[in-house]
C-alpha positions in Angstrom: 45.2 26.9 -17.3 43.3 24.0 -15.5 41.9 25.1 -12.2 39.9 23.5 -9.4 36.9 25.6 -10.6 37.1 23.8 -13.9 36.6 20.4 -12.2 33.8 21.9 -10.1 32.1 23.0 -13.3 32.5 19.5 -14.8 30.9 18.0 -11.7 28.0 20.4 -11.9 27.4 19.4 -15.5 27.6 15.7 -14.7 25.2 16.1 -11.8 22.7 17.9 -14.0 22.9 15.1 -16.6 22.5 12.4 -14.0 19.5 14.0 -12.4 17.8 14.2 -15.8 18.5 10.5 -16.5 21.1 11.2 -19.2 23.8 8.9 -17.9 25.4 8.4 -21.3 25.8 12.1 -21.7 27.3 12.4 -18.2 29.9 9.8 -19.2 30.7 11.7 -22.4 31.2 14.9 -20.3 33.6 13.0 -18.0 35.6 11.6 -21.0 35.8 15.0 -22.7 36.9 16.6 -19.4 39.7 14.1 -19.0 40.8 14.7 -22.6 41.0 18.4 -21.8 43.2 17.7 -18.8 40.6 17.9 -16.1 41.1 15.5 -13.1 37.9 13.9 -11.8 37.7 13.9 -8.0 35.7 11.9 -5.4 32.6 14.1 -6.0 32.7 13.3 -9.7 32.5 9.6 -9.1 30.0 9.8 -6.2 27.7 11.8 -8.5 28.0 9.0 -11.1 27.3 6.3 -8.5 24.1 8.0 -7.4 23.0 8.4 -11.0 23.7 4.8 -11.9 21.9 3.6 -8.7 18.8 5.6 -9.6 18.5 4.9 -13.4 20.7 2.0 -14.4 21.3 -0.6 -11.6 23.3 -1.4 -8.5 25.8 -3.6 -10.3 26.7 -0.9 -12.8 27.0 1.6 -10.0 29.2 -0.8 -7.9 31.6 -1.1 -10.9 32.3 2.6 -10.6 34.2 1.8 -7.4 36.8 -0.1 -9.5 37.1 2.8 -11.9 37.7 5.1 -8.9 40.5 2.9 -7.5 42.1 2.8 -11.0 42.1 6.6 -11.0 43.8 6.6 -7.6 40.7 7.8 -5.7 39.5 5.8 -2.7 35.7 5.4 -2.2 34.4 7.2 0.9 31.4 6.9 3.1 29.2 8.9 0.6 30.1 6.3 -2.1 28.9 3.4 0.0 25.8 5.3 1.4 24.7 6.0 -2.2 25.1 2.3 -3.1 23.3 1.1 0.1 20.4 3.6 -0.4 20.1 2.5 -4.1 20.0 -1.2 -3.0 17.2 -0.5 -0.5 15.2 1.5 -3.2 15.5 -1.6 -5.5 14.5 -3.9 -2.6 17.9 -5.5 -2.7 18.0 -5.5 1.1 20.6 -8.2 1.7 22.8 -6.4 -0.8 22.6 -3.3 1.2 23.7 -5.1 4.4 26.7 -6.7 2.5 27.7 -3.2 1.3 27.7 -2.0 4.9 29.9 -4.9 5.9 32.2 -4.2 3.0 32.5 -0.6 4.0 33.6 -1.6 7.5 36.2 -4.1 6.1 37.6 -1.3 3.8 38.3 0.8 6.9 35.7 3.4 6.1 33.9 4.8 9.1 30.1 4.8 8.8 28.3 8.1 9.5 24.8 8.6 10.8 23.3 8.2 7.4 25.0 4.8 7.0 23.3 3.6 10.2 20.0 5.2 9.2 20.0 3.2 5.9 21.0 0.0 7.8 18.2 0.5 10.3 15.7 1.1 7.4 17.0 -2.0 5.7 16.5 -4.2 8.8 12.9 -2.9 9.3 12.2 -3.7 5.6 13.5 -7.2 6.2 11.1 -7.6 9.2 13.9 -7.6 11.7 13.0 -4.8 14.2 15.3 -6.3 16.9 18.4 -5.9 14.7 17.3 -2.3 13.8 16.8 -1.4 17.4 20.2 -2.9 18.2 21.9 -0.7 15.7 20.1 2.4 17.1 21.1 1.5 20.7 24.7 1.0 19.5 24.7 4.6 18.1 23.3 6.0 21.3 25.6 4.1 23.7 28.8 4.7 21.8 28.3 8.4 21.7 30.7 8.7 18.7 27.9 9.6 16.3 24.7 11.4 17.5 21.3 10.2 16.1 19.8 12.7 13.8 16.1 13.5 13.6 16.0 11.3 10.5 17.3 8.4 12.8 14.3 8.9 15.1 11.9 9.1 12.1 13.3 5.8 10.7 12.9 4.1 14.1 9.4 5.4 14.8 8.2 4.6 11.2 9.8 1.2 11.2 8.6 0.2 14.7 5.0 1.2 13.7 5.1 -0.8 10.4 6.4 -3.9 12.2 3.6 -3.8 14.8 5.6 -2.3 17.7 3.4 0.8 18.2 3.9 0.9 22.0 7.7 1.0 21.5 7.4 3.7 18.9 5.2 5.8 21.2 7.7 5.4 24.1 10.5 6.5 21.8 8.4 9.4 20.6 7.8 10.5 24.2 11.4 10.0 25.1 12.4 12.3 22.3 10.1 15.0 23.6 11.5 14.6 27.2 15.0 15.1 25.9 14.1 18.5 24.4 13.9 17.4 20.8 11.0 19.0 18.9 9.7 16.3 16.5 9.3 17.2 12.8 6.1 17.1 10.8 7.3 13.7 9.3 7.8 12.3 12.8 4.3 13.3 13.9 2.7 11.9 10.7 4.6 8.6 11.1 3.4 8.4 14.7 -0.2 9.2 13.9 -0.2 6.8 11.0 1.1 4.0 13.2 -1.5 4.7 15.9 -4.3 4.9 13.4 -3.3 1.5 11.8 -3.4 0.0 15.3 -6.8 1.6 15.7 -5.7 3.6 18.8 -7.9 6.5 18.0 -7.6 8.3 21.4 -3.8 8.3 21.2 -3.9 9.4 17.6 -6.2 12.4 18.4 -4.0 13.3 21.3 -0.9 13.4 19.1 -2.8 15.4 16.5 -3.8 18.0 19.2 -0.1 18.3 20.3 0.8 18.7 16.6 -1.5 21.7 16.2 -0.6 23.2 19.6 3.0 23.4 18.6 2.0 25.5 15.6 2.5 22.9 13.0 0.1 23.0 10.0 -1.5 19.6 9.4 -1.8 18.8 5.7 -4.5 16.8 4.0 -2.6 13.6 4.7 -2.4 14.3 8.4 -6.1 14.9 8.8 -7.2 12.2 6.4 -5.1 9.6 8.3 -6.9 10.4 11.6 -10.2 10.7 9.9 -9.9 7.3 8.3 -9.1 5.9 11.7 -12.3 7.4 13.1 -14.3 5.8 10.4 -12.5 2.4 10.7 -13.2 2.4 14.4 -16.9 3.2 13.9 -16.6 6.7 15.2 -18.3 8.4 12.3 -19.2 11.5 14.2 -15.6 12.1 15.4 -14.5 11.7 11.8 -17.0 14.3 10.6 -15.8 16.6 13.5 -12.3 16.4 12.1 -13.7 17.3 8.7 -15.5 20.4 10.2 -12.3 21.3 12.1 -10.3 21.2 9.0 -12.7 23.4 7.1 -13.0 25.8 10.1 -9.2 26.3 10.3 -9.0 26.8 6.5 -6.7 23.9 5.8 -6.4 22.4 2.4 -8.9 19.7 1.7 -8.2 17.5 -1.3 -10.3 15.0 -3.3 -8.9 12.0 -1.5 -10.1 13.4 1.8 -13.5 14.1 0.4 -13.8 10.6 -1.0 -12.8 9.1 2.4 -15.8 10.9 3.9 -18.1 9.8 1.1 -17.0 6.2 1.4 -17.6 6.1 5.1 -21.1 7.7 4.8 -22.0 5.2 2.0 -21.0 2.3 4.1 -23.1 3.5 7.0 -26.1 4.1 4.8 -26.1 7.9 5.0 -26.5 8.2 1.3 -28.0 11.8 1.2 -25.1 13.2 3.2 -22.6 11.3 1.0 -24.3 12.8 -2.0 -24.0 16.4 -0.5 -20.3 15.9 0.1 -19.7 14.6 -3.4 -21.5 17.6 -4.9 -19.5 19.9 -2.7 -16.2 18.3 -3.9 -17.2 18.9 -7.5 -18.4 22.5 -6.9 -15.0 23.3 -5.3 -13.4 22.5 -8.6 -11.5 19.5 -7.4 -10.6 17.1 -10.2 -11.1 13.6 -8.9 -8.6 10.8 -9.4 -9.6 7.2 -10.3 -10.1 6.3 -6.6 -12.4 9.3 -6.1 -14.4 8.4 -9.2 -14.7 4.8 -8.0 -16.1 6.1 -4.7 -18.7 8.3 -6.5 -19.6 5.4 -8.9 -20.2 3.2 -5.8 -22.4 6.0 -4.4 -24.5 6.2 -7.5 -24.8 2.4 -7.7 -26.0 2.2 -4.1 -28.7 4.8 -5.1 -29.6 2.8 -8.2 -28.5 5.7 -10.4 -26.8 3.5 -13.0 -27.1 6.0 -15.8 -25.1 8.6 -13.8 -22.6 5.9 -12.8 -22.0 5.0 -16.5 -21.8 8.8 -17.3 -18.9 9.0 -14.8 -17.2 6.1 -16.6 -17.4 8.2 -19.9 -16.0 11.2 -17.9 -13.1 9.1 -16.7 -12.1 8.3 -20.3 -12.5 12.0 -21.3 -10.1 13.0 -18.5 -7.5 10.7 -20.1 -7.7 8.1 -17.4 -8.5 4.4 -17.8 -11.0 2.6 -15.7 -9.7 -0.4 -13.8 -11.3 -3.7 -13.0 -12.6 -2.3 -9.7 -14.5 0.4 -11.5 -16.5 -2.1 -13.6 -16.9 -4.5 -10.8 -18.7 -1.9 -8.7 -21.2 -1.4 -11.5 -21.7 -5.1 -12.0 -22.2 -5.7 -8.3 -24.7 -2.8 -8.2 -26.7 -4.3 -11.1 -26.7 -7.7 -9.5 -28.0 -6.3 -6.1 -31.1 -4.9 -7.8 -31.6 -8.2 -9.7 -30.5 -6.9 -13.2 -28.4 -10.0 -14.0 -28.8 -9.4 -17.7 -27.4 -5.9 -17.4 -24.5 -7.3 -15.2 -23.7 -10.0 -17.8 -23.8 -7.4 -20.6 -21.4 -5.1 -18.7 -19.1 -8.1 -18.0 -19.0 -8.9 -21.7 -18.2 -5.2 -22.3 -15.3 -5.6 -19.9 -13.9 -8.5 -22.0 -14.0 -6.3 -25.1 -11.7 -3.8 -23.3 -9.1 -6.6 -22.8 -9.5 -7.0 -19.0 -9.7 -10.8 -19.2 -11.5 -13.0 -16.7 -12.8 -10.9 -13.7 -13.1 -13.4 -10.8 -14.4 -10.7 -8.4 -17.2 -9.8 -10.7 -18.2 -13.4 -11.3 -18.1 -14.1 -7.5 -20.5 -11.1 -7.1 -22.9 -12.4 -9.7 -22.7 -15.9 -8.2 -23.6 -14.5 -4.7 -26.4 -12.3 -5.9 -28.0 -15.2 -7.9 -28.0 -17.3 -4.8 -29.5 -14.6 -2.6 -32.1 -14.0 -5.2 -33.2 -17.6 -5.1 -31.8 -18.6 -8.5 -29.7 -21.4 -7.2 -29.8 -23.5 -10.4 -28.5 -20.5 -12.4 -25.8 -20.0 -9.7 -24.7 -23.7 -10.0 -24.6 -23.4 -13.8 -22.5 -20.2 -13.5 -20.2 -21.9 -11.1 -19.7 -24.8 -13.5 -18.9 -22.5 -16.4 -16.3 -20.3 -14.5 -12.8 -20.6 -15.9 -11.2 -19.7 -12.6 -12.4 -20.3 -9.1 -10.9 -19.4 -5.7 -11.9 -20.3 -2.1 -14.4 -17.4 -2.0 -16.1 -18.9 -5.1 -16.6 -22.3 -3.4 -17.6 -20.7 -0.1 -20.2 -18.4 -1.8 -21.9 -21.3 -3.6 -21.8 -23.6 -0.5 -23.4 -20.8 1.6 -26.2 -20.3 -0.9 -26.8 -24.1 -1.4 -27.4 -24.2 2.4 -29.7 -21.2 2.1 -31.7 -23.2 -0.5 -31.6 -26.3 1.7 -29.7 -28.3 -0.9 -27.5 -30.0 1.6 -26.6 -33.1 -0.3 -25.3 -31.1 -3.3 -23.5 -28.8 -0.8 -21.9 -31.8 1.0 -20.5 -33.2 -2.3 -19.1 -29.8 -3.2 -17.6 -29.3 0.3 -15.7 -32.5 0.2 -14.4 -31.9 -3.4 -13.4 -28.3 -2.5 -11.3 -29.4 0.5 -9.8 -32.3 -1.4 -8.7 -29.8 -4.1 -7.0 -27.6 -1.5 -9.5 -24.8 -1.2 -9.8 -23.1 2.2 -13.5 -23.3 3.2 -14.6 -21.4 6.3 -15.2 -23.6 9.4 -18.6 -21.8 9.8 -19.6 -22.9 6.2 -18.4 -26.5 6.9 -20.6 -26.6 10.1 -23.6 -25.1 8.2 -23.4 -28.0 5.6 -23.0 -30.7 8.3 -25.7 -29.3 10.6 -28.0 -29.0 7.6 -27.5 -32.7 6.8 -28.1 -33.6 10.4 -31.3 -31.5 10.9 -32.6 -32.9 7.6 -32.3 -36.4 9.0 -29.3 -37.3 6.9 -27.2 -38.3 9.9 -25.2 -41.0 8.1 -24.3 -38.6 5.3 -23.2 -36.0 7.9 -20.8 -38.6 9.5 -19.4 -39.5 6.1 -18.7 -35.9 5.3 -16.9 -35.4 8.6 -14.8 -38.4 7.9 -13.9 -37.4 4.4 -12.9 -33.9 5.6 -10.6 -35.4 8.2 -9.1 -37.7 5.6 -8.5 -34.8 3.2 -6.8 -32.8 5.9 -4.5 -35.7 6.8 -3.5 -36.2 3.1 -2.7 -32.5 2.8 
């Protein structure tokens, strides 16, 4: 005897297959179930839609709607929500909007999740006004009440689109209405404030967060700590580090490396070294970003043997160094004048299959100029396969430093004619250098050629 429980068991099996990316087996279960006389229901097809959205594609998932109708089952709001959400995950934002419109035309009433997905879609499209209009429509109609997820979508979206003040107003309005924000809400608000460099507001929200009894995680603290360092408030950042330790919160390798990077940038090498050692002694296994931070620390201290030892350690951990790892070492070698070592390491990079490393070449070019080897810098520039605006600006700056203004003026004009963006300050340095050297006529010619090149472009 076929029972409802049998269909339910089939749905559970299909769901398990879909979650483990075994779509073909899920389809086989459905076919076998139908052969045994089981009737699939709306849950069966919605489960398949979600699986196809995640692992196959939106078009394949959308085709299931036709199969549903052929089986005499009408799609519901869950069907369309799954399709809309899948389209957003695949960055098919316009597709998600069209699906929402199609749902309305089919007479299916959207629920709060439909509107949440639509708001998220508008934010991703860079249309915060439309997202806000959808949110206001939900509130003013009163037919559907915004969920906490709705508020999270709004606060996160407003922050990411640069409307931090509006996000903070909504956050405070939420509190006044008696809603208690979730951990995700607080993290989104603090992240937005930190990116806007509003350190005082971020710390105030963090205090409220702790006062309500929430437990900040490593991401919460690290977000505010990075803001402190970005705003130049190193001591406040270190206070947050101490506070986190004092309260016994988890402190991961990423947070440690955030502190190390800030200390290195401000020249507090010994303190950075202590923090790095503490991280290792606590048994934390660094990720590649953490290793890169420590390699940068060793290069700043001219401890290149230890930096290269870490490169070997990365390989032993089963990770692969990226271009940035090797570029740190090359830049460090250049800064101490070991250009032969930098070139050797650059050649080693090529054997690893990284190809042309423009950032590393720009670093060598800059260090050669600063070391006074301007002729070698010019030769390197001429030999480079790829150049960008930074490459041209670096050489121009160093030619001016070496008082080779005529060569610099020719390069400047050629660079602008070729479409490279040269800093106005660098252009002025070349023209002023010609003028102060008594080459007033040449300076006027350069100005005229720059104007003509801009008009042509």
